[in-house]
N, C-alpha and C positions, 0 to 999 in steps of 0.2 A: 441302255440308258443310264444316266448317272445324275447325281445331284451336285457333283463337283468334278471339275476338269482342271488339270494342272495348267497354269499359264506359261506358255513358252517364254524363255528368257528374252527373246528379241522384242517382245511386246511390253516387258516390264518398264522400260525407259519411257514409254508413251503414257504411263499412268499419271505422271505429275504428282501434285500434292493430293493427299487423301481428301475425300469429301467429308469424312468424319473419322471416328475412332478406328483407324487402320482399315478403312474400306474405300474402294473406288467404285464408281458406277461406270460401266462401259457398254458401248454398242459393239456387237460382234458381227462381222460378215464372214460367212464360210465360203470355201472354195466352190461349193455347189450353188451359191447364190442365196442361201437362206440367211435371215438376219435375226438376231436376238438383241432386244433393246433393254437398256437399263438393268443390266445384269451386274450384281455386286462382285467385286474381286476383294477377297479378304486376305489380310496378312501379306499382300503383295504377291501371292503365289497361287491362289486357288480361286477359281470361278465358282461361286456358290449359286445354286439354282433356286434363288428366291427373288421374285419380282418385287418392284417397289411397293406394290399393294399388299405385300406379305404372303402372297400365294407362292407355292413351289412350282417350278417348271423343270421338266426333265430335259437335261442337256444331252441330246442324242448325237453327240459329236465328240471327236477326240482332239487333243491339243494340236496335232498336225493338220487338222481340217480348217483351222483359223486362217483366213486370208488377210483380214484387216480388223483392227481394234482401235476404237477412239473413245475418248471420254464422253459420257452421257451428261446431259444437263437436265435438271429438275424443272418441271412445269410449275410446281407449287411446294410450299413448305409442308403441306399435309402429306404429300407423297414421301418427302424426306422423313418425316416423323414415323410414317408407317414402315418404312424400310428399317429405321433404327430399331423400332420395337420388334420387328420380325427377326433381325439379326441377334438382338439380345435374347429373345425367346429361343431361337435356334441354338445359341450358345448354352443357355441354361439346360435345355433338353439334352444336348450332347453331354454335358457334365453329369446329369442325373442318370444317363444310360451307361455310363462307364462302370 
């Protein structure tokens, strides 16, 4: 299990414009049928295992397991704010742990 999975090149063109400060929200369908919704893609290359409510999700799949990727859409501004806060906090924690 991982908190980050590299995004295959073939899916990068499907990201479109960022939702915010260099992140995109995507829904992912795996080859085995499992789905992950509203997963952030940061820096256009890495899928971060943080849900829109700020909780972490273990991404127990590899890059080559991805069958389909599409942009996710927010249900509310509150969810967007929670995601931004979670991403900022995750970045700060990563900096502190270096």
